[in-house]
DRENDO-1510 file (C-alpha; in Angstrom, 1 decimal, always signed):
<recs>
REC; n; res; u; v; w
REC; 1; MET; +0.0; +0.0; +0.0 .
REC; 2; ALA; +1.5; +3.4; -0.9 .
REC; 3; THR; +0.3; +6.5; +0.7 .
REC; 4; ARG; +1.4; +10.1; -0.1 .
REC; 5; TRP; +3.0; +11.5; +3.0 .
REC; 6; MET; +3.0; +15.1; +1.9 .
REC; 7; PRO; +1.1; +17.9; +3.8 .
REC; 8; ASP; -1.8; +19.8; +2.4 .
REC; 9; LEU; -0.5; +23.4; +2.9 .
REC; 10; SER; -3.8; +25.0; +1.9 .
REC; 11; ARG; -5.1; +25.1; +5.5 .
REC; 12; SER; -2.9; +25.7; +8.6 .
REC; 13; LEU; -3.2; +23.2; +11.4 .
REC; 14; TRP; -3.6; +26.1; +13.8 .
REC; 15; ARG; -7.0; +26.7; +12.2 .
REC; 16; GLU; -8.1; +23.2; +13.1 .
REC; 17; ARG; -9.8; +23.4; +16.5 .
REC; 18; GLY; -9.2; +19.7; +17.4 .
REC; 19; PHE; -5.4; +19.9; +16.8 .
REC; 20; ARG; -5.2; +23.4; +18.4 .
REC; 21; ASP; -6.8; +22.1; +21.6 .
REC; 22; LEU; -4.6; +19.1; +21.7 .
REC; 23; TRP; -1.6; +21.3; +21.3 .
REC; 24; LEU; -2.7; +23.6; +24.0 .
REC; 25; SER; -3.3; +20.7; +26.3 .
REC; 26; GLN; +0.1; +19.2; +25.8 .
REC; 27; THR; +1.8; +22.6; +26.1 .
REC; 28; ALA; +0.1; +23.3; +29.4 .
REC; 29; THR; +1.2; +20.0; +30.9 .
REC; 30; LEU; +4.8; +20.4; +29.6 .
REC; 31; VAL; +5.3; +23.8; +31.1 .
REC; 32; GLY; +3.9; +22.7; +34.4 .
REC; 33; THR; +5.9; +19.5; +34.4 .
REC; 34; ASN; +9.1; +21.5; +34.1 .
REC; 35; VAL; +8.1; +23.4; +37.2 .
REC; 36; THR; +7.5; +20.2; +39.1 .
REC; 37; LEU; +10.9; +18.7; +38.0 .
REC; 38; LEU; +12.6; +21.6; +39.8 .
REC; 39; ALA; +10.1; +22.1; +42.7 .
REC; 40; LEU; +9.8; +18.5; +44.0 .
REC; 41; PRO; +13.5; +18.0; +44.6 .
REC; 42; LEU; +13.8; +21.4; +46.2 .
REC; 43; VAL; +10.9; +20.5; +48.6 .
REC; 44; GLY; +12.9; +17.4; +49.6 .
REC; 45; LEU; +16.1; +19.3; +50.0 .
REC; 46; PHE; +14.8; +22.4; +51.9 .
REC; 47; PHE; +11.9; +21.0; +53.9 .
REC; 48; LEU; +13.0; +17.4; +54.6 .
REC; 49; ASP; +16.8; +17.6; +54.5 .
REC; 50; ALA; +16.9; +14.8; +51.9 .
REC; 51; SER; +20.2; +13.4; +50.8 .
REC; 52; ALA; +21.5; +13.5; +47.2 .
REC; 53; PHE; +20.6; +9.8; +46.9 .
REC; 54; GLU; +17.0; +10.4; +48.1 .
REC; 55; VAL; +16.5; +13.3; +45.7 .
REC; 56; GLY; +17.9; +11.2; +42.9 .
REC; 57; LEU; +15.5; +8.4; +43.7 .
REC; 58; LEU; +12.6; +10.8; +43.0 .
REC; 59; TRP; +13.7; +10.9; +39.4 .
REC; 60; ALA; +13.9; +7.1; +39.2 .
REC; 61; VAL; +10.4; +6.7; +40.8 .
REC; 62; GLU; +8.8; +8.7; +38.0 .
REC; 63; TYR; +9.8; +6.0; +35.6 .
REC; 64; LEU; +8.7; +3.1; +37.8 .
REC; 65; PRO; +5.2; +3.0; +36.3 .
REC; 66; ILE; +6.7; +2.3; +32.9 .
REC; 67; MET; +8.5; -0.8; +34.3 .
REC; 68; LEU; +5.4; -2.0; +36.1 .
REC; 69; VAL; +2.5; -1.3; +33.7 .
REC; 70; GLY; +4.1; +0.0; +30.6 .
REC; 71; LEU; +2.7; -2.8; +28.4 .
REC; 72; PRO; -0.8; -3.2; +29.8 .
REC; 73; VAL; -1.4; +0.5; +29.5 .
REC; 74; GLY; -1.8; +0.2; +25.8 .
REC; 75; VAL; -4.5; -2.4; +26.1 .
REC; 76; TRP; -6.4; -0.4; +28.8 .
REC; 77; VAL; -6.2; +2.8; +26.7 .
REC; 78; GLU; -7.6; +1.0; +23.7 .
REC; 79; ARG; -10.6; -0.2; +25.8 .
REC; 80; LEU; -11.6; +3.3; +27.0 .
REC; 81; PRO; -12.5; +6.7; +25.4 .
REC; 82; LEU; -9.2; +8.4; +24.8 .
REC; 83; ARG; -10.5; +11.8; +26.0 .
REC; 84; THR; -11.6; +10.3; +29.3 .
REC; 85; VAL; -8.2; +8.7; +29.8 .
REC; 86; MET; -6.4; +12.0; +29.2 .
REC; 87; VAL; -8.8; +14.0; +31.5 .
REC; 88; LEU; -8.4; +11.4; +34.3 .
REC; 89; ALA; -4.7; +11.5; +33.9 .
REC; 90; ASP; -4.6; +15.3; +34.2 .
REC; 91; LEU; -6.9; +15.3; +37.2 .
REC; 92; GLY; -4.9; +12.6; +38.9 .
REC; 93; ARG; -1.7; +14.5; +38.5 .
REC; 94; ALA; -3.3; +17.7; +39.7 .
REC; 95; ALA; -4.6; +15.9; +42.8 .
REC; 96; ALA; -1.2; +14.4; +43.5 .
REC; 97; LEU; +0.5; +17.8; +43.4 .
REC; 98; LEU; -2.1; +19.3; +45.8 .
REC; 99; VAL; -1.0; +16.7; +48.4 .
REC; 100; VAL; +2.4; +18.3; +48.8 .
REC; 101; PRO; +1.4; +21.8; +50.1 .
REC; 102; VAL; -1.5; +20.3; +52.1 .
REC; 103; ALA; +0.9; +17.7; +53.8 .
REC; 104; LEU; +3.4; +20.5; +54.5 .
REC; 105; TRP; +0.6; +22.6; +56.1 .
REC; 106; LEU; -0.5; +19.6; +58.2 .
REC; 107; ASP; +3.2; +18.8; +59.1 .
REC; 108; VAL; +3.0; +15.3; +57.7 .
REC; 109; LEU; +5.2; +15.7; +54.7 .
REC; 110; SER; +7.8; +13.0; +54.2 .
REC; 111; MET; +10.1; +11.5; +51.5 .
REC; 112; PRO; +7.8; +8.4; +51.1 .
REC; 113; LEU; +4.9; +10.7; +50.5 .
REC; 114; LEU; +7.0; +12.6; +47.9 .
REC; 115; TYR; +7.8; +9.3; +46.2 .
REC; 116; GLY; +4.1; +8.4; +46.1 .
REC; 117; VAL; +3.3; +11.8; +44.5 .
REC; 118; THR; +6.1; +11.3; +42.0 .
REC; 119; PHE; +4.8; +7.8; +41.2 .
REC; 120; VAL; +1.2; +9.1; +40.5 .
REC; 121; ILE; +2.6; +11.8; +38.3 .
REC; 122; GLY; +4.6; +9.3; +36.3 .
REC; 123; LEU; +1.6; +7.0; +36.0 .
REC; 124; GLY; -0.6; +9.9; +34.8 .
REC; 125; THR; +2.0; +11.0; +32.3 .
REC; 126; LEU; +2.3; +7.4; +30.9 .
REC; 127; PHE; -1.5; +7.1; +30.4 .
REC; 128; PHE; -1.8; +10.7; +29.0 .
REC; 129; ASP; +1.1; +10.2; +26.5 .
REC; 130; VAL; -0.1; +6.9; +25.1 .
REC; 131; ALA; -3.7; +8.2; +24.8 .
REC; 132; GLN; -2.5; +11.4; +23.1 .
REC; 133; LEU; -0.4; +9.6; +20.6 .
REC; 134; SER; -3.3; +7.3; +19.8 .
REC; 135; LEU; -5.7; +10.2; +19.5 .
REC; 136; LEU; -3.8; +12.4; +17.1 .
REC; 137; PRO; -4.4; +10.3; +13.9 .
REC; 138; ALA; -8.1; +10.7; +14.6 .
REC; 139; LEU; -7.8; +14.5; +14.6 .
REC; 140; VAL; -5.3; +15.0; +11.8 .
REC; 141; GLU; -5.2; +13.7; +8.2 .
REC; 142; GLU; -2.4; +11.2; +7.6 .
REC; 143; SER; -0.7; +13.5; +5.1 .
REC; 144; ARG; -0.4; +16.1; +7.9 .
REC; 145; LEU; +1.0; +13.9; +10.7 .
REC; 146; VAL; +4.6; +15.1; +10.3 .
REC; 147; ASP; +3.5; +18.7; +10.5 .
REC; 148; ALA; +1.3; +18.0; +13.5 .
REC; 149; ASN; +4.0; +16.0; +15.4 .
REC; 150; GLY; +6.6; +18.7; +14.5 .
REC; 151; LYS; +4.4; +21.3; +16.2 .
REC; 152; LEU; +3.9; +19.1; +19.3 .
REC; 153; GLU; +7.6; +18.4; +19.5 .
REC; 154; LEU; +8.3; +22.1; +19.1 .
REC; 155; SER; +6.3; +22.9; +22.2 .
REC; 156; ARG; +8.1; +20.1; +24.1 .
REC; 157; SER; +11.5; +21.7; +23.2 .
REC; 158; VAL; +10.4; +25.2; +24.0 .
REC; 159; ALA; +9.1; +24.0; +27.4 .
REC; 160; GLN; +12.4; +22.3; +28.1 .
REC; 161; ILE; +14.2; +25.6; +27.5 .
REC; 162; GLY; +11.9; +28.0; +29.2 .
REC; 163; GLY; +10.3; +25.7; +31.8 .
REC; 164; PRO; +13.2; +25.5; +34.3 .
REC; 165; GLY; +13.7; +29.3; +34.2 .
REC; 166; LEU; +9.9; +29.9; +34.8 .
REC; 167; GLY; +10.0; +27.2; +37.5 .
REC; 168; GLY; +13.0; +28.9; +39.2 .
REC; 169; ALA; +11.3; +32.2; +39.2 .
REC; 170; LEU; +8.0; +30.8; +40.6 .
REC; 171; ILE; +9.9; +28.9; +43.3 .
REC; 172; GLN; +11.8; +32.0; +44.3 .
REC; 173; TRP; +8.6; +34.1; +44.3 .
REC; 174; LEU; +6.2; +31.6; +45.8 .
REC; 175; THR; +8.4; +28.9; +47.4 .
REC; 176; ALA; +8.6; +25.4; +46.0 .
REC; 177; PRO; +5.4; +24.0; +47.6 .
REC; 178; LEU; +3.3; +26.9; +46.4 .
REC; 179; ALA; +4.9; +26.7; +43.0 .
REC; 180; LEU; +3.4; +23.3; +42.7 .
REC; 181; PHE; +0.0; +25.0; +42.7 .
REC; 182; ALA; +1.0; +26.6; +39.4 .
REC; 183; ASP; +1.7; +23.2; +38.0 .
REC; 184; MET; -1.6; +21.9; +39.3 .
REC; 185; VAL; -3.4; +24.7; +37.4 .
REC; 186; THR; -1.6; +23.7; +34.2 .
REC; 187; TYR; -3.0; +20.1; +34.5 .
REC; 188; LEU; -6.5; +21.5; +35.1 .
REC; 189; ALA; -6.0; +23.7; +32.0 .
REC; 190; SER; -5.0; +20.7; +30.0 .
REC; 191; ALA; -8.1; +18.8; +31.1 .
REC; 192; TYR; -10.2; +21.7; +30.0 .
REC; 193; PHE; -8.7; +21.7; +26.5 .
REC; 194; VAL; -9.0; +17.9; +26.3 .
REC; 195; LEU; -12.7; +18.2; +27.1 .
REC; 196; ARG; -13.0; +20.7; +24.1 .
REC; 197; LEU; -11.7; +18.1; +21.7 .
REC; 198; PRO; -14.2; +16.5; +19.3 .
REC; 199; LYS; -15.5; +13.1; +20.4 .
REC; 200; THR; -13.7; +10.3; +18.6 .
REC; 201; PRO; -14.1; +6.6; +18.6 .
REC; 202; ARG; -12.2; +4.4; +21.1 .
REC; 203; ALA; -8.8; +3.4; +19.8 .
REC; 204; ILE; -10.2; -0.2; +19.5 .
REC; 205; PRO; -13.5; -0.3; +17.6 .
REC; 206; THR; -13.6; -4.1; +17.4 .
REC; 207; GLU; -16.4; -6.2; +19.0 .
REC; 208; GLU; -14.2; -8.9; +20.4 .
REC; 209; LYS; -11.7; -8.3; +23.2 .
REC; 210; LEU; -9.0; -10.9; +24.0 .
REC; 211; ASP; -7.6; -11.4; +27.5 .
REC; 212; LEU; -5.0; -8.9; +28.7 .
REC; 213; ARG; -2.0; -11.1; +28.1 .
REC; 214; ARG; -3.0; -12.1; +24.6 .
REC; 215; GLU; -3.7; -8.5; +23.6 .
REC; 216; ILE; -0.2; -7.5; +24.9 .
REC; 217; VAL; +1.4; -10.3; +23.0 .
REC; 218; GLU; -0.6; -9.3; +19.9 .
REC; 219; GLY; +0.7; -5.7; +20.2 .
REC; 220; MET; +4.3; -6.8; +20.7 .
REC; 221; ARG; +4.0; -9.2; +17.7 .
REC; 222; PHE; +2.8; -6.4; +15.5 .
REC; 223; VAL; +5.6; -4.0; +16.5 .
REC; 224; PHE; +8.4; -6.5; +16.3 .
REC; 225; GLY; +7.0; -8.1; +13.1 .
REC; 226; HIS; +6.6; -4.8; +11.2 .
REC; 227; SER; +9.5; -4.2; +8.8 .
REC; 228; LEU; +9.4; -0.4; +9.4 .
REC; 229; ILE; +8.5; -0.1; +13.1 .
REC; 230; ARG; +10.9; -2.8; +14.4 .
REC; 231; PRO; +14.1; -1.1; +13.2 .
REC; 232; LEU; +12.9; +2.3; +14.5 .
REC; 233; LEU; +12.2; +0.8; +17.9 .
REC; 234; LEU; +15.6; -0.8; +18.2 .
REC; 235; CYS; +17.3; +2.4; +17.1 .
REC; 236; ALA; +15.3; +4.6; +19.5 .
REC; 237; THR; +15.9; +2.2; +22.4 .
REC; 238; LEU; +19.7; +2.1; +21.9 .
REC; 239; ALA; +19.7; +5.9; +21.6 .
REC; 240; GLU; +17.6; +6.5; +24.7 .
REC; 241; LEU; +19.9; +4.1; +26.7 .
REC; 242; ALA; +22.9; +6.3; +25.6 .
REC; 243; PHE; +21.1; +9.6; +26.1 .
REC; 244; ALA; +20.1; +8.6; +29.7 .
REC; 245; ALA; +23.7; +8.4; +30.7 .
REC; 246; VAL; +24.6; +11.6; +29.0 .
REC; 247; LEU; +21.7; +13.5; +30.5 .
REC; 248; ALA; +22.3; +12.2; +34.0 .
REC; 249; LEU; +26.0; +13.1; +33.9 .
REC; 250; GLN; +26.1; +16.2; +31.6 .
REC; 251; VAL; +26.3; +18.7; +34.4 .
REC; 252; VAL; +29.0; +16.6; +36.3 .
REC; 253; PHE; +31.0; +16.3; +33.0 .
REC; 254; ALA; +30.8; +20.0; +32.3 .
REC; 255; SER; +31.9; +20.8; +35.9 .
REC; 256; ASP; +34.5; +18.2; +36.6 .
REC; 257; GLU; +36.0; +17.5; +33.2 .
REC; 258; LEU; +35.6; +20.9; +31.5 .
REC; 259; HIS; +35.8; +23.0; +34.6 .
REC; 260; LEU; +33.0; +25.2; +33.5 .
REC; 261; ALA; +31.4; +27.8; +35.8 .
REC; 262; PRO; +27.7; +27.3; +36.6 .
REC; 263; ALA; +26.7; +30.2; +34.4 .
REC; 264; MET; +28.6; +28.7; +31.4 .
REC; 265; ILE; +27.0; +25.3; +32.1 .
REC; 266; GLY; +23.6; +26.9; +32.0 .
REC; 267; ILE; +24.4; +28.6; +28.7 .
REC; 268; ALA; +25.7; +25.4; +27.2 .
REC; 269; LEU; +22.5; +23.5; +28.2 .
REC; 270; ALA; +20.3; +26.2; +26.8 .
REC; 271; VAL; +22.2; +26.2; +23.5 .
REC; 272; GLY; +21.9; +22.4; +23.4 .
REC; 273; ASN; +18.2; +22.4; +24.0 .
REC; 274; SER; +17.7; +25.0; +21.3 .
REC; 275; GLY; +18.7; +22.3; +18.9 .
REC; 276; GLY; +15.4; +20.6; +19.6 .
REC; 277; VAL; +13.5; +23.7; +18.5 .
REC; 278; VAL; +15.4; +23.8; +15.2 .
REC; 279; GLY; +14.9; +20.0; +14.7 .
REC; 280; ALA; +11.2; +20.2; +15.3 .
REC; 281; LEU; +10.9; +23.0; +12.8 .
REC; 282; LEU; +13.1; +21.2; +10.2 .
REC; 283; ALA; +11.6; +17.7; +10.3 .
REC; 284; GLU; +8.7; +18.2; +7.9 .
REC; 285; PRO; +10.5; +20.3; +5.3 .
REC; 286; LEU; +13.6; +18.1; +5.5 .
REC; 287; ALA; +11.4; +15.0; +4.8 .
REC; 288; ARG; +9.8; +16.8; +1.9 .
REC; 289; LYS; +13.1; +17.9; +0.4 .
REC; 290; LEU; +15.3; +14.8; +0.9 .
REC; 291; GLY; +12.6; +12.1; +1.1 .
REC; 292; THR; +11.5; +10.4; +4.3 .
REC; 293; GLY; +14.1; +7.6; +4.4 .
REC; 294; THR; +17.1; +10.0; +3.8 .
REC; 295; ALA; +15.7; +12.4; +6.4 .
REC; 296; PHE; +15.6; +9.5; +8.9 .
REC; 297; MET; +19.2; +8.4; +8.3 .
REC; 298; ALA; +20.4; +12.0; +8.4 .
REC; 299; ALA; +18.7; +12.5; +11.8 .
REC; 300; ILE; +20.5; +9.4; +13.2 .
REC; 301; VAL; +23.8; +10.6; +11.8 .
REC; 302; LEU; +23.3; +14.0; +13.5 .
REC; 303; PHE; +22.5; +12.7; +17.0 .
REC; 304; ALA; +25.2; +10.0; +16.7 .
REC; 305; GLY; +27.7; +12.6; +15.5 .
REC; 306; GLY; +26.8; +15.0; +18.3 .
REC; 307; SER; +27.4; +12.3; +20.9 .
REC; 308; VAL; +30.9; +11.8; +19.5 .
REC; 309; ILE; +31.6; +15.5; +19.8 .
REC; 310; LEU; +30.8; +15.4; +23.6 .
REC; 311; PRO; +33.8; +13.3; +24.8 .
REC; 312; LEU; +36.0; +15.3; +22.4 .
REC; 313; SER; +35.0; +18.5; +24.1 .
REC; 314; ARG; +37.6; +20.7; +25.8 .
REC; 315; GLY; +35.5; +23.8; +26.4 .
REC; 316; VAL; +32.1; +25.3; +26.5 .
REC; 317; ALA; +31.8; +25.8; +22.7 .
REC; 318; THR; +32.3; +22.2; +21.7 .
REC; 319; PHE; +30.3; +21.0; +24.6 .
REC; 320; ALA; +27.3; +23.2; +23.6 .
REC; 321; LEU; +27.8; +22.2; +19.9 .
REC; 322; GLY; +27.7; +18.5; +20.8 .
REC; 323; LEU; +24.4; +18.9; +22.7 .
REC; 324; PHE; +22.9; +21.1; +20.0 .
REC; 325; VAL; +23.6; +18.5; +17.3 .
REC; 326; ILE; +22.3; +15.7; +19.5 .
REC; 327; TYR; +19.0; +17.5; +20.1 .
REC; 328; LEU; +18.8; +18.6; +16.5 .
REC; 329; GLY; +19.0; +15.0; +15.2 .
REC; 330; ALA; +16.9; +13.5; +18.0 .
REC; 331; TYR; +13.9; +15.9; +17.5 .
REC; 332; ILE; +13.9; +15.3; +13.7 .
REC; 333; PHE; +14.0; +11.6; +14.3 .
REC; 334; ASN; +11.2; +11.8; +16.9 .
REC; 335; VAL; +8.9; +13.7; +14.7 .
REC; 336; LEU; +9.4; +11.4; +11.7 .
REC; 337; GLN; +9.3; +8.2; +13.9 .
REC; 338; VAL; +6.1; +9.1; +15.7 .
REC; 339; SER; +4.4; +10.1; +12.4 .
REC; 340; LEU; +5.5; +7.0; +10.5 .
REC; 341; CYS; +4.4; +4.6; +13.3 .
REC; 342; GLN; +1.0; +6.4; +13.6 .
REC; 343; ALA; +0.5; +6.2; +9.8 .
REC; 344; VAL; +1.2; +2.5; +9.4 .
REC; 345; THR; -0.5; +1.2; +12.6 .
REC; 346; PRO; -4.2; +0.1; +12.4 .
REC; 347; SER; -6.4; +2.2; +14.8 .
REC; 348; ASN; -7.2; -0.9; +16.9 .
REC; 349; LEU; -3.5; -1.3; +17.7 .
REC; 350; LEU; -2.4; +2.3; +18.2 .
REC; 351; GLY; -2.5; +2.1; +22.0 .
REC; 352; ARG; -0.5; -1.1; +22.2 .
REC; 353; MET; +2.0; +0.1; +19.6 .
REC; 354; ASN; +2.6; +3.3; +21.5 .
REC; 355; SER; +2.8; +1.5; +24.9 .
REC; 356; VAL; +5.4; -0.9; +23.5 .
REC; 357; PHE; +7.5; +2.0; +22.3 .
REC; 358; ARG; +7.2; +3.8; +25.7 .
REC; 359; PHE; +8.0; +0.6; +27.6 .
REC; 360; ALA; +11.1; +0.1; +25.6 .
REC; 361; THR; +12.4; +3.6; +25.2 .
REC; 362; TRP; +11.4; +5.1; +28.6 .
REC; 363; GLY; +12.1; +1.9; +30.4 .
REC; 364; VAL; +15.8; +2.0; +29.6 .
REC; 365; ILE; +16.2; +5.5; +30.8 .
REC; 366; PRO; +16.8; +4.7; +34.5 .
REC; 367; ILE; +19.0; +1.8; +33.5 .
REC; 368; GLY; +21.2; +4.0; +31.3 .
REC; 369; ALA; +21.4; +6.6; +34.0 .
REC; 370; ALA; +22.2; +4.1; +36.7 .
REC; 371; VAL; +24.8; +2.2; +34.7 .
REC; 372; GLY; +26.4; +5.4; +33.5 .
REC; 373; GLY; +26.8; +6.6; +37.1 .
REC; 374; LEU; +28.2; +3.3; +38.3 .
REC; 375; LEU; +30.9; +3.4; +35.5 .
REC; 376; VAL; +32.2; +6.8; +36.4 .
REC; 377; ASP; +34.6; +5.7; +39.1 .
REC; 378; PRO; +36.1; +2.7; +37.4 .
REC; 379; ILE; +36.5; +4.2; +33.8 .
REC; 380; GLY; +36.0; +7.9; +34.2 .
REC; 381; LEU; +33.4; +10.4; +32.9 .
REC; 382; ARG; +34.9; +10.8; +29.4 .
REC; 383; ASN; +35.0; +7.1; +28.8 .
REC; 384; VAL; +31.3; +6.8; +29.8 .
REC; 385; PHE; +30.5; +9.4; +27.2 .
REC; 386; TRP; +32.5; +7.4; +24.6 .
REC; 387; ILE; +30.4; +4.3; +25.4 .
REC; 388; ALA; +27.3; +6.4; +25.0 .
REC; 389; ALA; +28.6; +7.6; +21.6 .
REC; 390; ALA; +29.3; +4.0; +20.6 .
REC; 391; LEU; +25.7; +3.0; +21.4 .
REC; 392; ASN; +24.4; +5.9; +19.3 .
REC; 393; VAL; +26.5; +4.9; +16.4 .
REC; 394; LEU; +25.2; +1.3; +16.7 .
REC; 395; SER; +21.6; +2.6; +16.7 .
REC; 396; PHE; +22.3; +3.5; +13.0 .
REC; 397; LEU; +22.4; -0.2; +12.0 .
REC; 398; PRO; +18.8; -1.4; +12.5 .
REC; 399; PRO; +17.3; +1.3; +10.2 .
REC; 400; LEU; +20.3; +0.9; +7.7 .
REC; 401; PHE; +19.5; -2.7; +7.1 .
REC; 402; SER; +15.8; -2.2; +6.6 .
REC; 403; ALA; +13.4; -0.7; +4.1 .
REC; 404; ILE; +13.7; +2.7; +5.7 .
REC; 405; PRO; +16.6; +4.2; +3.6 .
REC; 406; LYS; +14.6; +3.4; +0.4 .
REC; 407; MET; +11.6; +5.4; +1.5 .
REC; 408; ARG; +11.0; +8.6; -0.6 .
REC; 409; ASP; +8.0; +10.9; -0.3 .
REC; 410; TYR; +5.6; +8.2; +0.6 .
REC; 411; LEU; +5.1; +5.4; +3.0 .
REC; 412; GLU; +5.3; +1.9; +1.7 .
REC; 413; GLU; +3.6; -0.5; +4.1 .
REC; 414; PRO; +4.6; -4.1; +3.5 .
REC; 415; VAL; +1.7; -6.4; +2.8 .
</recs>
């Protein structure tokens, strides 16, 4: 089956109410989440005298739901109205955040309670993300998926750049517990925009439902049996494993190996994150100009090349350049990968396809971060970054030996 994957530019997506509300919903949650990422650790540090290990554990707990229910989520999402799943996820995260200032006021705040709040937020994010990815193809024509995902990834990148600064200002102005109220409002705003979305069918319109285990197996069989999705999943998983170590250690590397001042580290990270903005903007025109397959391979070369620049860095300029190139390639890849997978997956399998991707790619993040940290003492920071670079180079191989490089301006779905 051949399907033209070229956008209809006669009408802007911003004029489509369904997409616009979905974009507003995601943007609201992304901004709020970046406030929480800064506020929750500071609550532990300043109000509970938490150790560095206890604060680091907060980050790991957020990914625990993926390890526990990452695969069943796809089945559950397919059995429910997608808007309902997203609204409940937003309300659950908002309620979890409310617990922190209330517990502080009642003098019952503790690290176990913060871990519980973080777990609920991670669980809500997992459900919301899988449902949102499954809903987008019902709101946007297939020919416009790349454009739509590019705009969604753009808001993610902008939130990563501006969110921490906004969070820092709110925390300084309101204190960390009260800043969480601001994040709670963003989740409520997201729920409001989701409720404005047009009603769509469930992700699974079939009459027969299998048992949970068989449905999970069916979803995994589809993903690993698909000649286009399988190599992308393997590539993304290897890359996420490598990125996890880099992200966990980038500040330590900049400080201990490059001897950069905090202000210079902040500038380097901001420059690096801006690569995501450029990548999100370039993904659709790049695929149109070079062809989808060439754009995919170019994106992998970029983020693999950027990861090689990092261990070669000797100062702020090369460090910032390496991060910029990594984010540039990663965001181009993400936009194209999500769009391709949405386009070639039947509607009744979208939830499971997305949950398998999230289970694999998000599930390796705490593993990569932990292993990277454990390797610092025996082999050194720079060598850890070389290992990450090697994994990124290896991630090039699964797509290379697949049908992806041959793709042009259309999707060829194998029969």
